[in-house]
C-alpha positions as CSV (number, residue, x, y, z in Angstrom):
1,M,-13.1,27.5,3.4
2,R,-12.0,27.0,7.0
3,C,-8.6,26.3,8.3
4,S,-8.4,24.5,11.6
5,L,-6.3,22.2,13.7
6,S,-7.9,19.2,15.2
7,Q,-6.9,16.4,17.5
8,K,-8.7,14.0,19.9
9,T,-9.5,16.9,22.3
10,S,-9.0,20.6,22.1
11,E,-6.2,20.5,24.7
12,P,-2.7,21.8,23.6
13,L,-0.7,19.1,21.9
14,L,3.1,18.7,22.5
15,C,4.6,17.8,19.1
16,Y,7.6,15.7,18.3
17,S,9.7,18.8,18.0
18,S,8.7,20.0,21.6
19,V,6.4,22.7,20.3
20,Y,2.8,23.0,21.6
21,L,0.0,23.3,19.1
22,T,-3.4,24.5,20.2
23,P,-6.2,22.8,18.3
24,Q,-9.5,24.6,17.6
25,Y,-11.5,21.4,17.7
26,G,-11.5,17.9,19.1
27,F,-12.7,14.9,17.1
28,D,-16.2,15.2,18.6
29,D,-16.9,18.8,17.5
30,C,-14.8,19.1,14.4
31,P,-16.8,20.6,11.5
32,D,-16.6,19.1,8.0
33,I,-13.1,19.5,6.5
34,D,-12.5,20.7,2.9
35,V,-8.8,19.9,2.8
36,L,-7.6,17.2,5.1
37,V,-3.9,17.6,5.8
38,V,-2.1,14.8,7.7
39,A,1.4,15.8,8.8
40,G,4.1,13.3,9.3
41,G,7.6,13.3,10.7
42,G,8.7,11.8,13.9
43,N,7.1,8.7,15.2
44,V,3.7,8.1,13.5
45,L,3.3,4.6,14.9
46,A,1.2,5.8,17.8
47,Q,-1.2,7.5,15.3
48,I,-1.4,4.4,13.1
49,Q,-2.2,2.2,16.1
50,D,-4.8,4.6,17.5
51,Q,-8.2,3.6,16.1
52,D,-9.8,6.9,17.2
53,V,-7.3,8.7,15.0
54,I,-7.8,6.3,12.1
55,N,-11.6,6.4,12.3
56,F,-11.7,10.2,12.5
57,L,-9.4,10.6,9.6
58,R,-11.2,8.0,7.5
59,K,-14.6,9.8,8.1
60,A,-13.2,13.3,7.6
61,G,-11.4,12.2,4.4
62,E,-14.5,10.5,2.9
63,N,-16.2,13.9,2.8
64,A,-13.1,16.2,2.1
65,D,-12.6,17.8,-1.3
66,Y,-8.8,17.0,-0.9
67,V,-7.0,14.4,1.1
68,T,-3.4,15.3,1.6
69,S,-0.3,14.4,3.6
70,V,3.4,15.2,3.7
71,C,6.3,13.0,4.7
72,T,5.2,10.0,6.8
73,G,1.7,11.4,7.1
74,S,1.0,9.3,4.0
75,L,1.5,6.1,6.1
76,I,-1.2,7.3,8.4
77,L,-3.5,7.9,5.4
78,A,-2.6,4.5,4.0
79,E,-3.7,2.9,7.3
80,T,-7.1,4.6,6.9
81,G,-7.6,3.2,3.5
82,L,-7.9,6.7,2.0
83,L,-5.0,6.0,-0.3
84,D,-6.4,2.8,-1.7
85,G,-6.3,3.0,-5.5
86,H,-4.0,6.0,-5.4
87,K,-0.3,6.8,-5.9
88,A,1.4,8.3,-2.9
89,A,4.7,9.8,-1.9
90,T,6.4,9.5,1.4
91,H,9.9,10.0,3.0
92,W,12.4,7.8,1.1
93,A,13.4,6.0,4.3
94,F,9.8,4.7,4.8
95,T,9.1,3.4,1.3
96,E,9.4,-0.2,2.5
97,V,6.7,0.6,5.1
98,M,4.4,2.0,2.4
99,A,4.9,-1.3,0.5
100,N,2.9,-3.0,3.3
101,F,-0.2,-1.1,2.0
102,P,-0.7,-3.0,-1.3
103,N,-3.7,-0.9,-2.3
104,A,-1.7,2.3,-2.4
105,E,1.1,2.7,-4.9
106,Q,4.2,4.3,-3.5
107,V,6.0,6.6,-5.9
108,D,9.3,8.3,-5.7
109,E,8.1,11.9,-6.3
110,R,8.5,15.1,-4.3
111,I,4.8,15.9,-4.8
112,C,2.3,13.3,-6.0
113,I,-1.2,14.2,-7.3
114,S,-3.5,11.2,-7.7
115,G,-7.1,12.4,-8.2
116,N,-7.9,14.5,-5.1
117,R,-5.1,12.9,-3.1
118,I,-1.9,15.1,-2.8
119,T,1.1,13.7,-1.0
120,G,4.6,15.0,-0.5
121,G,7.9,13.4,0.3
122,G,10.2,14.4,3.2
123,M,10.1,17.5,5.3
124,T,11.5,20.0,2.8
125,A,8.8,18.9,0.3
126,G,6.4,20.7,2.7
127,L,6.8,24.1,0.9
128,D,6.3,22.5,-2.5
129,F,3.4,20.6,-1.1
130,A,1.8,23.7,0.4
131,L,2.2,25.7,-2.9
132,T,0.7,22.8,-4.8
133,I,-2.4,22.7,-2.6
134,V,-2.8,26.5,-2.8
135,A,-2.6,26.2,-6.6
136,Q,-5.2,23.4,-6.7
137,V,-7.6,24.9,-4.2
138,I,-7.3,28.6,-4.6
139,G,-5.5,29.0,-8.0
140,E,-2.1,29.3,-9.5
141,P,-1.9,33.1,-9.4
142,V,-2.2,32.9,-5.6
143,A,0.5,30.2,-5.4
144,H,2.8,32.3,-7.5
145,T,2.3,35.2,-5.3
146,M,2.9,33.1,-2.1
147,Q,6.1,31.7,-3.6
148,L,7.3,35.2,-4.3
149,L,6.3,36.5,-0.9
150,L,8.2,33.7,0.7
151,E,11.1,34.2,-1.7
152,Y,11.2,30.5,-2.2
153,R,13.8,29.7,-4.7
154,P,15.6,26.7,-3.4
155,A,19.3,26.3,-4.2
156,P,20.7,23.7,-1.8
157,P,24.4,23.7,-1.3
158,F,24.7,20.0,-1.9
159,N,23.0,17.4,-4.1
160,S,22.1,15.2,-1.1
161,G,18.3,15.5,-1.1
162,G,17.7,11.8,-2.0
163,P,19.5,8.5,-1.4
164,E,20.3,8.2,-5.1
165,T,22.4,11.4,-5.1
166,A,23.6,11.6,-1.5
167,P,27.0,10.2,-0.4
168,E,26.8,6.7,1.1
169,F,27.9,7.9,4.5
170,A,24.9,10.3,4.6
171,V,22.4,7.6,3.5
172,E,23.8,5.2,6.2
173,T,23.6,7.9,8.8
174,V,20.0,8.7,8.1
175,R,19.1,5.0,8.0
176,G,20.7,4.6,11.4
177,Q,18.8,7.5,12.8
178,V,15.4,6.3,11.5
179,G,16.1,2.6,11.4
180,Q,14.4,1.5,14.6
181,L,11.3,3.7,13.8
182,A,11.1,2.5,10.2
183,G,11.6,-1.1,11.4
184,D,8.8,-0.8,14.1
185,L,6.4,0.7,11.5
186,F,7.4,-2.0,9.0
187,E,6.7,-4.8,11.4
188,Y,3.4,-3.4,12.6
189,T,2.1,-2.7,9.1
190,K,3.4,-6.1,7.8
191,A,1.6,-8.0,10.5
192,K,-1.6,-6.1,9.8
193,A,-1.4,-6.8,6.1
194,A,-0.9,-10.5,6.7
């Protein structure tokens, strides 16, 4: 099993968090992918609107053993049609956007396994997501070992991890921070669904 990073070209990619990633492959020379992982976070509207990205992911996902995403990456996968007929998780602030993809069923789960589709909620679901994929692909003993190696035993100081338990001021603050982005994604995906 190979692990690689791909984008349109093999040129370094400046991410939303101002970190450069250096892909091993561009779309034209990318080998078959066993586990397709589509990251989310930040503004995914550009990827959803980019037909080169959508076509590449669709083709790669059709041949992959697992099709996966975390956070708003599930919206990109939904645009490809790779989540049609499957349940999928996404960041809670983008559930209305996911509703614009009627062939994918949005669920409120930290990690959702639907056939060979594995999706995760918001950013902190990333570790749970990664351990779930390791367990599915390599085996649970390796996942247990990785969790111990990382000393991953979450114990958040607050119960504000979801809008149902967070104080209203926190929910409103987050909605204010992502409101424009979620609104733009909602309008674009709604117009395409119509």
